N, CA, C and O atoms as a DFTB+ gen file, in Angstrom:
676 C
 N C O
     1  1       0.839      -1.185       0.000
     2  2       0.000       0.000       0.000
     3  2       0.884       1.248       0.000
     4  3       1.872       1.300       0.732
     5  1       0.548       2.235      -0.796
     6  2       1.313       3.470      -0.898
     7  2       0.917       4.406       0.243
     8  3      -0.261       4.721       0.417
     9  1       1.893       4.841       1.007
    10  2       1.627       5.804       2.067
    11  2       1.330       7.152       1.444
    12  3       1.901       7.514       0.416
    13  1       0.433       7.891       2.074
    14  2       0.002       9.164       1.510
    15  2       1.165      10.146       1.364
    16  3       1.237      10.866       0.369
    17  1       2.073      10.185       2.337
    18  2       3.176      11.142       2.272
    19  2       4.220      10.764       1.220
    20  3       5.047      11.594       0.844
    21  1       4.187       9.524       0.747
    22  2       5.120       9.104      -0.297
    23  2       4.478       9.083      -1.679
    24  3       5.125       8.699      -2.654
    25  1       3.226       9.487      -1.774
    26  2       2.534       9.451      -3.057
    27  2       3.229      10.327      -4.084
    28  3       3.338       9.938      -5.246
    29  1       3.707      11.511      -3.681
    30  2       4.387      12.373      -4.643
    31  2       5.708      11.761      -5.101
    32  3       6.141      12.025      -6.222
    33  1       6.358      10.951      -4.268
    34  2       7.572      10.255      -4.701
    35  2       7.232       9.230      -5.786
    36  3       7.941       9.108      -6.784
    37  1       6.141       8.500      -5.573
    38  2       5.715       7.513      -6.583
    39  2       5.337       8.209      -7.885
    40  3       5.711       7.754      -8.967
    41  1       4.602       9.303      -7.784
    42  2       4.204      10.026      -8.990
    43  2       5.418      10.584      -9.720
    44  3       5.468      10.559     -10.950
    45  1       6.394      11.084      -8.976
    46  2       7.619      11.600      -9.585
    47  2       8.363      10.484     -10.311
    48  3       8.769      10.651     -11.462
    49  1       8.542       9.355      -9.645
    50  2       9.259       8.237     -10.255
    51  2       8.487       7.702     -11.461
    52  3       9.071       7.460     -12.517
    53  1       7.168       7.516     -11.302
    54  2       6.360       7.029     -12.415
    55  2       6.453       7.976     -13.606
    56  3       6.653       7.527     -14.735
    57  1       6.311       9.270     -13.372
    58  2       6.364      10.253     -14.468
    59  2       7.717      10.243     -15.157
    60  3       7.796      10.282     -16.385
    61  1       8.777      10.190     -14.367
    62  2      10.126      10.173     -14.931
    63  2      10.352       8.917     -15.770
    64  3      10.876       8.995     -16.882
    65  1       9.960       7.770     -15.240
    66  2      10.145       6.519     -15.973
    67  2       9.305       6.483     -17.246
    68  3       9.769       6.019     -18.288
    69  1       8.066       6.973     -17.160
    70  2       7.214       6.973     -18.342
    71  2       7.752       7.936     -19.396
    72  3       7.702       7.638     -20.589
    73  1       8.265       9.087     -18.965
    74  2       8.862      10.039     -19.903
    75  2      10.079       9.419     -20.588
    76  3      10.251       9.561     -21.799
    77  1      10.923       8.734     -19.816
    78  2      12.082       8.051     -20.408
    79  2      11.636       6.967     -21.387
    80  3      12.252       6.780     -22.436
    81  1      10.564       6.255     -21.042
    82  2      10.026       5.242     -21.948
    83  2       9.627       5.879     -23.272
    84  3       9.938       5.354     -24.341
    85  1       8.935       7.013     -23.194
    86  2       8.517       7.712     -24.411
    87  2       9.720       8.154     -25.239
    88  3       9.711       8.051     -26.465
    89  1      10.752       8.647     -24.561
    90  2      11.952       9.068     -25.285
    91  2      12.649       7.892     -25.967
    92  3      13.100       7.998     -27.107
    93  1      12.728       6.787     -25.262
    94  2      13.443       5.628     -25.802
    95  2      12.673       4.931     -26.923
    96  3      13.275       4.454     -27.885
    97  1      11.357       4.870     -26.805
    98  2      10.580       4.199     -27.853
    99  2      10.252       5.134     -29.005
   100  3      10.031       4.685     -30.129
   101  1      10.219       6.432     -28.730
   102  2       9.851       7.463     -29.715
   103  2       8.615       7.057     -30.523
   104  3       8.562       7.201     -31.745
   105  1       7.631       6.546     -29.791
   106  2       6.404       6.100     -30.424
   107  2       5.222       6.452     -29.535
   108  3       5.296       6.347     -28.310
   109  1       4.139       6.868     -30.161
   110  2       2.909       7.145     -29.426
   111  2       1.838       6.108     -29.749
   112  3       0.647       6.357     -29.564
   113  1       2.265       4.955     -30.229
   114  2       1.333       3.860     -30.506
   115  2       0.708       3.398     -29.189
   116  3       1.364       3.392     -28.147
   117  1      -0.552       3.017     -29.248
   118  2      -1.288       2.651     -28.043
   119  2      -0.604       1.512     -27.292
   120  3      -0.500       1.562     -26.067
   121  1      -0.140       0.491     -28.000
   122  2       0.513      -0.628     -27.322
   123  2       1.808      -0.198     -26.631
   124  3       2.130      -0.703     -25.555
   125  1       2.548       0.725     -27.237
   126  2       3.770       1.240     -26.607
   127  2       3.430       2.068     -25.368
   128  3       4.109       1.965     -24.346
   129  1       2.397       2.878     -25.456
   130  2       1.976       3.684     -24.307
   131  2       1.521       2.801     -23.155
   132  3       1.888       3.048     -22.007
   133  1       0.736       1.785     -23.441
   134  2       0.277       0.865     -22.394
   135  2       1.445       0.105     -21.776
   136  3       1.501      -0.059     -20.558
   137  1       2.368      -0.356     -22.598
   138  2       3.548      -1.056     -22.074
   139  2       4.367      -0.114     -21.190
   140  3       4.856      -0.529     -20.139
   141  1       4.521       1.137     -21.597
   142  2       5.258       2.118     -20.800
   143  2       4.600       2.379     -19.468
   144  3       5.277       2.468     -18.444
   145  1       3.275       2.505     -19.471
   146  2       2.534       2.712     -18.219
   147  2       2.713       1.512     -17.305
   148  3       2.942       1.668     -16.106
   149  1       2.608       0.318     -17.867
   150  2       2.761      -0.908     -17.075
   151  2       4.158      -1.014     -16.477
   152  3       4.303      -1.304     -15.290
   153  1       5.174      -0.785     -17.278
   154  2       6.560      -0.877     -16.793
   155  2       6.827       0.202     -15.737
   156  3       7.392      -0.097     -14.685
   157  1       6.435       1.432     -16.000
   158  2       6.679       2.525     -15.056
   159  2       5.950       2.282     -13.737
   160  3       6.509       2.535     -12.669
   161  1       4.712       1.797     -13.795
   162  2       3.952       1.524     -12.575
   163  2       4.571       0.373     -11.790
   164  3       4.667       0.437     -10.565
   165  1       4.989      -0.675     -12.489
   166  2       5.592      -1.827     -11.818
   167  2       6.890      -1.440     -11.121
   168  3       7.102      -1.783      -9.958
   169  1       7.753      -0.729     -11.828
   170  2       9.031      -0.320     -11.226
   171  2       8.787       0.626     -10.052
   172  3       9.472       0.533      -9.034
   173  1       7.835       1.519     -10.181
   174  2       7.525       2.452      -9.104
   175  2       7.025       1.715      -7.860
   176  3       7.411       2.053      -6.741
   177  1       6.181       0.725      -8.049
   178  2       5.672      -0.034      -6.903
   179  2       6.745      -0.924      -6.272
   180  3       6.809      -1.044      -5.048
   181  1       7.578      -1.542      -7.093
   182  2       8.654      -2.392      -6.561
   183  2       9.673      -1.543      -5.798
   184  3      10.271      -2.007      -4.827
   185  1       9.865      -0.312      -6.236
   186  2      10.852       0.574      -5.624
   187  2      10.358       1.259      -4.360
   188  3      11.096       2.042      -3.761
   189  1       9.144       0.988      -3.945
   190  2       8.526       1.688      -2.807
   191  2       9.415       1.767      -1.556
   192  3       9.498       2.837      -0.952
   193  1      10.077       0.684      -1.147
   194  2      10.885       0.785       0.083
   195  2      12.079       1.740      -0.034
   196  3      12.641       2.160       0.978
   197  1      12.460       2.076      -1.255
   198  2      13.656       2.884      -1.461
   199  2      13.348       4.333      -1.843
   200  3      14.270       5.111      -2.086
   201  1      12.101       4.697      -1.898
   202  2      11.730       6.033      -2.367
   203  2      11.981       7.132      -1.352
   204  3      11.822       8.310      -1.674
   205  1      12.366       6.782      -0.146
   206  2      12.678       7.822       0.841
   207  2      13.892       8.644       0.410
   208  3      14.134       9.715       0.965
   209  1      14.659       8.162      -0.569
   210  2      15.803       8.930      -1.084
   211  2      15.330      10.245      -1.680
   212  3      16.097      11.206      -1.743
   213  1      14.066      10.301      -2.121
   214  2      13.535      11.520      -2.714
   215  2      13.085      12.546      -1.673
   216  3      12.652      13.638      -2.041
   217  1      13.179      12.215      -0.374
   218  2      12.855      13.208       0.651
   219  2      13.782      14.399       0.471
   220  3      14.986      14.233       0.274
   221  1      13.237      15.564       0.537
   222  2      14.047      16.766       0.351
   223  2      13.983      17.320      -1.057
   224  3      14.445      18.434      -1.306
   225  1      13.416      16.558      -1.981
   226  2      13.278      17.023      -3.364
   227  2      12.126      18.016      -3.427
   228  3      11.032      17.749      -2.929
   229  1      12.381      19.154      -4.038
   230  2      11.345      20.177      -4.164
   231  2      10.591      19.965      -5.472
   232  3      11.193      19.807      -6.534
   233  1       9.278      19.963      -5.376
   234  2       8.415      19.755      -6.540
   235  2       7.745      21.075      -6.923
   236  3       6.532      21.227      -6.779
   237  1       8.531      22.015      -7.404
   238  2       7.994      23.315      -7.808
   239  2       8.552      23.677      -9.183
   240  3       9.571      23.129      -9.603
   241  1       7.884      24.603      -9.888
   242  2       8.428      25.050     -11.172
   243  2       9.815      25.685     -11.024
   244  3      10.661      25.516     -11.902
   245  1      10.057      26.401      -9.943
   246  2      11.371      27.005      -9.722
   247  2      12.443      25.941      -9.520
   248  3      13.602      26.150      -9.878
   249  1      12.061      24.803      -8.949
   250  2      13.018      23.713      -8.764
   251  2      13.476      23.166     -10.110
   252  3      14.641      22.804     -10.276
   253  1      12.563      23.109     -11.063
   254  2      12.931      22.644     -12.403
   255  2      13.932      23.598     -13.048
   256  3      14.880      23.162     -13.702
   257  1      13.723      24.886     -12.864
   258  2      14.670      25.888     -13.372
   259  2      16.019      25.711     -12.682
   260  3      17.066      25.801     -13.323
   261  1      15.992      25.458     -11.363
   262  2      17.231      25.265     -10.601
   263  2      18.002      24.042     -11.087
   264  3      19.233      24.050     -11.079
   265  1      17.298      22.989     -11.512
   266  2      17.966      21.800     -12.046
   267  2      18.758      22.173     -13.295
   268  3      19.909      21.762     -13.446
   269  1      18.150      22.947     -14.187
   270  2      18.848      23.351     -15.414
   271  2      20.006      24.299     -15.106
   272  3      21.036      24.253     -15.779
   273  1      19.849      25.155     -14.101
   274  2      20.953      26.029     -13.703
   275  2      22.108      25.194     -13.142
   276  3      23.273      25.467     -13.431
   277  1      21.784      24.187     -12.348
   278  2      22.810      23.294     -11.820
   279  2      23.543      22.579     -12.962
   280  3      24.772      22.505     -12.967
   281  1      22.784      22.058     -13.921
   282  2      23.400      21.353     -15.041
   283  2      24.328      22.275     -15.829
   284  3      25.401      21.850     -16.257
   285  1      23.929      23.527     -16.024
   286  2      24.791      24.499     -16.698
   287  2      26.054      24.766     -15.900
   288  3      27.152      24.784     -16.457
   289  1      25.903      24.975     -14.597
   290  2      27.059      25.210     -13.728
   291  2      27.986      24.000     -13.742
   292  3      29.204      24.147     -13.839
   293  1      27.402      22.796     -13.643
   294  2      28.206      21.580     -13.653
   295  2      28.981      21.446     -14.957
   296  3      30.159      21.089     -14.945
   297  1      28.332      21.728     -16.076
   298  2      28.989      21.624     -17.379
   299  2      30.183      22.573     -17.458
   300  3      31.254      22.182     -17.922
   301  1      30.009      23.817     -17.008
   302  2      31.106      24.793     -17.033
   303  2      32.236      24.337     -16.098
   304  3      33.409      24.422     -16.464
   305  1      31.891      23.854     -14.892
   306  2      32.913      23.372     -13.954
   307  2      33.657      22.174     -14.535
   308  3      34.866      22.036     -14.349
   309  1      32.943      21.326     -15.227
   310  2      33.549      20.156     -15.846
   311  2      34.555      20.553     -16.925
   312  3      35.652      19.998     -16.991
   313  1      34.183      21.504     -17.760
   314  2      35.082      21.980     -18.823
   315  2      36.320      22.631     -18.219
   316  3      37.439      22.350     -18.647
   317  1      36.128      23.500     -17.226
   318  2      37.269      24.170     -16.567
   319  2      38.220      23.157     -15.936
   320  3      39.438      23.268     -16.079
   321  1      37.658      22.169     -15.236
   322  2      38.490      21.173     -14.572
   323  2      39.252      20.330     -15.598
   324  3      40.405      19.966     -15.368
   325  1      38.617      20.022     -16.715
   326  2      39.313      19.271     -17.766
   327  2      40.481      20.054     -18.338
   328  3      41.557      19.495     -18.552
   329  1      40.282      21.344     -18.589
   330  2      41.390      22.166     -19.084
   331  2      42.500      22.281     -18.042
   332  3      43.682      22.248     -18.385
   333  1      42.123      22.415     -16.773
   334  2      43.124      22.482     -15.707
   335  2      43.939      21.189     -15.653
   336  3      45.166      21.233     -15.563
   337  1      43.268      20.049     -15.706
   338  2      43.979      18.766     -15.673
   339  2      44.834      18.573     -16.914
   340  3      45.949      18.059     -16.818
   341  1      44.335      18.974     -18.075
   342  2      45.135      18.859     -19.303
   343  2      46.397      19.702     -19.190
   344  3      47.473      19.276     -19.611
   345  1      46.267      20.904     -18.617
   346  2      47.441      21.756     -18.414
   347  2      48.448      21.128     -17.476
   348  3      49.654      21.236     -17.697
   349  1      47.967      20.468     -16.422
   350  2      48.866      19.808     -15.469
   351  2      49.570      18.614     -16.108
   352  3      50.732      18.341     -15.806
   353  1      48.881      17.917     -16.972
   354  2      49.478      16.754     -17.635
   355  2      50.503      17.192     -18.671
   356  3      51.584      16.610     -18.773
   357  1      50.158      18.218     -19.437
   358  2      51.032      18.649     -20.524
   359  2      52.199      19.520     -20.064
   360  3      53.197      19.637     -20.775
   361  1      52.088      20.121     -18.904
   362  2      53.154      20.970     -18.392
   363  2      53.588      20.469     -17.016
   364  3      52.970      20.813     -16.008
   365  1      54.627      19.674     -16.968
   366  2      55.072      19.107     -15.694
   367  2      55.475      20.151     -14.648
   368  3      55.581      19.827     -13.466
   369  1      55.697      21.393     -15.067
   370  2      56.092      22.406     -14.102
   371  2      54.918      22.906     -13.264
   372  3      55.130      23.532     -12.226
   373  1      53.685      22.643     -13.695
   374  2      52.526      23.053     -12.900
   375  2      52.481      22.228     -11.616
   376  3      52.746      21.026     -11.639
   377  1      52.156      22.853     -10.529
   378  2      52.210      22.141      -9.241
   379  2      51.115      21.091      -9.103
   380  3      49.957      21.298      -9.464
   381  1      51.539      19.966      -8.569
   382  2      50.594      18.918      -8.188
   383  2      50.890      18.616      -6.727
   384  3      51.986      18.182      -6.371
   385  1      49.906      18.851      -5.907
   386  2      50.072      18.597      -4.478
   387  2      48.861      17.819      -3.981
   388  3      47.970      18.390      -3.352
   389  1      48.825      16.521      -4.260
   390  2      47.655      15.729      -3.873
   391  2      47.511      15.637      -2.362
   392  3      48.490      15.529      -1.624
   393  1      46.260      15.683      -1.929
   394  2      45.965      15.559      -0.504
   395  2      44.524      15.100      -0.356
   396  3      43.696      15.281      -1.248
   397  1      44.254      14.516       0.769
   398  2      42.881      14.164       1.127
   399  2      42.401      15.237       2.085
   400  3      42.971      15.435       3.157
   401  1      41.339      15.929       1.681
   402  2      40.786      17.004       2.501
   403  2      39.347      16.671       2.849
   404  3      38.686      15.882       2.175
   405  1      38.890      17.287       3.906
   406  2      37.511      17.096       4.338
   407  2      36.741      18.372       4.056
   408  3      37.224      19.476       4.311
   409  1      35.527      18.205       3.522
   410  2      34.659      19.360       3.314
   411  2      33.356      19.107       4.058
   412  3      33.011      17.970       4.381
   413  1      32.650      20.187       4.319
   414  2      31.399      20.107       5.055
   415  2      30.266      20.601       4.166
   416  3      30.398      21.629       3.501
   417  1      29.166      19.882       4.153
   418  2      28.017      20.290       3.359
   419  2      26.879      20.734       4.261
   420  3      26.691      20.217       5.362
   421  1      26.129      21.702       3.768
   422  2      24.939      22.159       4.495
   423  2      23.681      21.486       3.952
   424  3      22.580      21.743       4.440
   425  1      23.838      20.628       2.950
   426  2      22.693      19.907       2.404
   427  2      22.224      18.872       3.414
   428  3      23.040      18.156       3.994
   429  1      20.933      18.788       3.624
   430  2      20.385      17.880       4.641
   431  2      19.899      16.564       4.057
   432  3      19.963      15.538       4.735
   433  1      19.417      16.561       2.821
   434  2      18.883      15.322       2.259
   435  2      20.015      14.420       1.790
   436  3      21.060      14.892       1.341
   437  1      19.790      13.118       1.901
   438  2      20.795      12.154       1.449
   439  2      21.001      12.255      -0.061
   440  3      22.119      12.091      -0.549
   441  1      19.917      12.526      -0.805
   442  2      20.035      12.675      -2.253
   443  2      20.889      13.889      -2.593
   444  3      21.711      13.831      -3.508
   445  1      20.703      14.979      -1.871
   446  2      21.511      16.181      -2.100
   447  2      22.978      15.934      -1.805
   448  3      23.850      16.351      -2.567
   449  1      23.254      15.251      -0.689
   450  2      24.634      14.945      -0.330
   451  2      25.265      13.997      -1.348
   452  3      26.434      14.148      -1.703
   453  1      24.491      13.026      -1.810
   454  2      24.998      12.082      -2.806
   455  2      25.268      12.792      -4.130
   456  3      26.281      12.532      -4.780
   457  1      24.367      13.688      -4.532
   458  2      24.562      14.435      -5.776
   459  2      25.797      15.326      -5.678
   460  3      26.555      15.438      -6.642
   461  1      26.007      15.958      -4.530
   462  2      27.195      16.787      -4.327
   463  2      28.459      15.938      -4.418
   464  3      29.410      16.310      -5.104
   465  1      28.471      14.798      -3.727
   466  2      29.651      13.923      -3.757
   467  2      29.925      13.430      -5.172
   468  3      31.082      13.367      -5.587
   469  1      28.885      13.080      -5.914
   470  2      29.080      12.621      -7.290
   471  2      29.518      13.756      -8.206
   472  3      30.312      13.532      -9.120
   473  1      29.027      14.950      -7.985
   474  2      29.452      16.104      -8.780
   475  2      30.942      16.361      -8.578
   476  3      31.666      16.663      -9.527
   477  1      31.384      16.239      -7.339
   478  2      32.804      16.421      -7.029
   479  2      33.631      15.331      -7.721
   480  3      34.674      15.620      -8.307
   481  1      33.169      14.094      -7.653
   482  2      33.894      12.984      -8.265
   483  2      33.974      13.115      -9.785
   484  3      35.001      12.796     -10.384
   485  1      32.902      13.578     -10.401
   486  2      32.874      13.678     -11.861
   487  2      33.702      14.836     -12.392
   488  3      33.949      14.914     -13.595
   489  1      34.131      15.724     -11.529
   490  2      34.962      16.849     -11.935
   491  2      36.425      16.421     -11.832
   492  3      36.884      16.105     -10.734
   493  1      37.164      16.400     -12.931
   494  2      38.560      15.951     -12.894
   495  2      39.396      16.737     -11.879
   496  3      39.275      17.954     -11.747
   497  1      40.242      15.997     -11.175
   498  2      41.116      16.598     -10.174
   499  2      40.617      16.390      -8.756
   500  3      41.349      16.634      -7.797
   501  1      39.371      15.939      -8.615
   502  2      38.813      15.663      -7.294
   503  2      38.108      14.314      -7.324
   504  3      37.586      13.895      -8.357
   505  1      38.101      13.645      -6.184
   506  2      37.454      12.347      -6.066
   507  2      36.874      12.225      -4.660
   508  3      37.606      12.296      -3.673
   509  1      35.565      12.041      -4.573
   510  2      34.930      11.828      -3.267
   511  2      35.269      10.421      -2.801
   512  3      35.030       9.439      -3.503
   513  1      35.833      10.349      -1.599
   514  2      36.271       9.067      -1.063
   515  2      35.257       8.513      -0.076
   516  3      35.015       7.306      -0.047
   517  1      34.657       9.387       0.737
   518  2      33.728       8.940       1.772
   519  2      32.716      10.035       2.050
   520  3      33.040      11.221       2.003
   521  1      31.497       9.633       2.339
   522  2      30.432      10.546       2.731
   523  2      29.924      10.078       4.075
   524  3      29.379       8.981       4.197
   525  1      30.103      10.912       5.086
   526  2      29.703      10.555       6.434
   527  2      28.968      11.727       7.054
   528  3      29.575      12.746       7.386
   529  1      27.653      11.580       7.209
   530  2      26.780      12.647       7.710
   531  2      26.916      13.888       6.844
   532  3      26.540      13.859       5.672
   533  1      27.442      14.976       7.391
   534  2      27.566      16.218       6.616
   535  2      29.003      16.474       6.167
   536  3      29.336      17.598       5.791
   537  1      29.850      15.463       6.199
   538  2      31.256      15.596       5.807
   539  2      31.557      14.690       4.613
   540  3      31.117      13.542       4.553
   541  1      32.313      15.235       3.677
   542  2      32.750      14.451       2.515
   543  2      34.268      14.482       2.491
   544  3      34.878      15.551       2.541
   545  1      34.870      13.311       2.414
   546  2      36.318      13.186       2.303
   547  2      36.663      13.198       0.817
   548  3      36.152      12.377       0.055
   549  1      37.527      14.124       0.401
   550  2      37.822      14.325      -1.014
   551  2      39.326      14.225      -1.263
   552  3      40.122      14.851      -0.564
   553  1      39.704      13.432      -2.266
   554  2      41.093      13.429      -2.730
   555  2      41.188      14.543      -3.765
   556  3      40.462      14.551      -4.759
   557  1      42.096      15.485      -3.514
   558  2      42.223      16.676      -4.348
   559  2      43.636      16.733      -4.889
   560  3      44.591      16.678      -4.115
   561  1      43.792      16.841      -6.189
   562  2      45.113      16.791      -6.814
   563  2      45.901      18.091      -6.649
   564  3      47.124      18.094      -6.789
   565  1      45.223      19.174      -6.359
   566  2      45.909      20.470      -6.249
   567  2      45.531      21.172      -4.951
   568  3      45.106      22.328      -4.966
   569  1      45.682      20.484      -3.843
   570  2      45.303      21.043      -2.548
   571  2      46.391      21.977      -2.027
   572  3      47.552      21.583      -1.923
   573  1      46.016      23.211      -1.701
   574  2      46.997      24.106      -1.065
   575  2      47.412      23.548       0.295
   576  3      46.599      22.952       1.001
   577  1      48.649      23.739       0.650
   578  2      49.159      23.202       1.905
   579  2      48.479      23.875       3.095
   580  3      48.333      25.097       3.127
   581  1      48.068      23.069       4.069
   582  2      47.464      23.587       5.292
   583  2      46.093      24.208       5.095
   584  3      45.716      25.102       5.854
   585  1      45.349      23.773       4.121
   586  2      44.039      24.362       3.832
   587  2      43.048      24.006       4.939
   588  3      43.045      22.885       5.448
   589  1      42.219      24.963       5.299
   590  2      41.238      24.752       6.360
   591  2      39.979      24.083       5.801
   592  3      39.768      24.045       4.589
   593  1      39.163      23.566       6.692
   594  2      37.905      22.936       6.311
   595  2      37.017      23.928       5.562
   596  3      36.419      23.583       4.543
   597  1      36.932      25.152       6.062
   598  2      36.079      26.172       5.445
   599  2      36.563      26.528       4.045
   600  3      35.757      26.659       3.124
   601  1      37.867      26.685       3.882
   602  2      38.413      27.049       2.579
   603  2      38.268      25.899       1.580
   604  3      37.940      26.137       0.418
   605  1      38.504      24.673       2.005
   606  2      38.338      23.517       1.121
   607  2      36.884      23.393       0.692
   608  3      36.598      23.092      -0.467
   609  1      35.969      23.624       1.622
   610  2      34.541      23.579       1.300
   611  2      34.202      24.632       0.263
   612  3      33.488      24.350      -0.699
   613  1      34.712      25.852       0.453
   614  2      34.449      26.930      -0.513
   615  2      35.030      26.596      -1.877
   616  3      34.360      26.767      -2.896
   617  1      36.259      26.127      -1.907
   618  2      36.945      25.866      -3.177
   619  2      36.338      24.702      -3.959
   620  3      36.245      24.758      -5.185
   621  1      35.931      23.660      -3.259
   622  2      35.482      22.448      -3.934
   623  2      33.964      22.396      -4.090
   624  3      33.470      22.074      -5.171
   625  1      33.225      22.701      -3.044
   626  2      31.803      22.354      -3.036
   627  2      30.817      23.505      -3.079
   628  3      29.658      23.287      -3.432
   629  1      31.217      24.710      -2.740
   630  2      30.216      25.765      -2.545
   631  2      29.400      26.076      -3.793
   632  3      28.198      26.315      -3.688
   633  1      30.015      26.079      -4.964
   634  2      29.269      26.361      -6.194
   635  2      28.240      25.291      -6.488
   636  3      27.095      25.597      -6.820
   637  1      28.648      24.028      -6.366
   638  2      27.711      22.929      -6.582
   639  2      26.568      22.996      -5.571
   640  3      25.393      22.880      -5.919
   641  1      26.949      23.187      -4.317
   642  2      25.974      23.190      -3.235
   643  2      24.939      24.306      -3.413
   644  3      23.747      24.096      -3.191
   645  1      25.393      25.461      -3.803
   646  2      24.487      26.588      -4.010
   647  2      23.427      26.269      -5.066
   648  3      22.263      26.629      -4.896
   649  1      23.815      25.601      -6.145
   650  2      22.870      25.266      -7.201
   651  2      21.989      24.083      -6.828
   652  3      20.813      24.052      -7.190
   653  1      22.537      23.116      -6.113
   654  2      21.752      21.954      -5.693
   655  2      20.665      22.389      -4.708
   656  3      19.574      21.818      -4.715
   657  1      20.938      23.386      -3.864
   658  2      19.951      23.866      -2.900
   659  2      18.689      24.407      -3.559
   660  3      17.657      24.541      -2.902
   661  1      18.759      24.718      -4.846
   662  2      17.580      25.207      -5.550
   663  2      16.507      24.153      -5.741
   664  3      15.333      24.482      -5.911
   665  1      16.904      22.872      -5.714
   666  2      15.914      21.824      -5.927
   667  2      15.984      20.702      -4.901
   668  3      15.150      19.797      -4.927
   669  1      16.961      20.740      -3.998
   670  2      17.076      19.749      -2.918
   671  2      17.414      20.450      -1.608
   672  3      18.022      21.520      -1.603
   673  1      17.020      19.849      -0.518
   674  2      17.356      20.405       0.800
   675  2      18.730      19.955       1.227
   676  3      19.191      20.320       2.309
């Protein structure tokens, strides 16, 4: 039985899965639509015990805009980090000072923290090693010596976190 407070999670998952089905089949034939509804509903119901990951997700039109702003920010950060890493590889004189640093996140939802950790990992030069409560352990290829928790958080995570807060807690 679907709990009332989780109904919006089921609707979100069902809508997302059905939309992906439509994109993948690129067909509006009745049999394809019915199969998509059946598959999306089945997966949504089977996934019920795990839908608490969506707690903290904002279901507003502004949240949708924030998702696209985050994706734009992530794309720019990804390009910059790739150029930085290419410069370090091609020019051995550029400093490389690898270190494991700890950063602190103000995101409260597990999905937000996971998205932040994955955003950090997908950006070349950084790798999320561990996520524990509100702390993320990050391997950073260009860590300044003696960097503080606050400065590491600002340098690595603050931009991502600011954009993620638009659609997640």
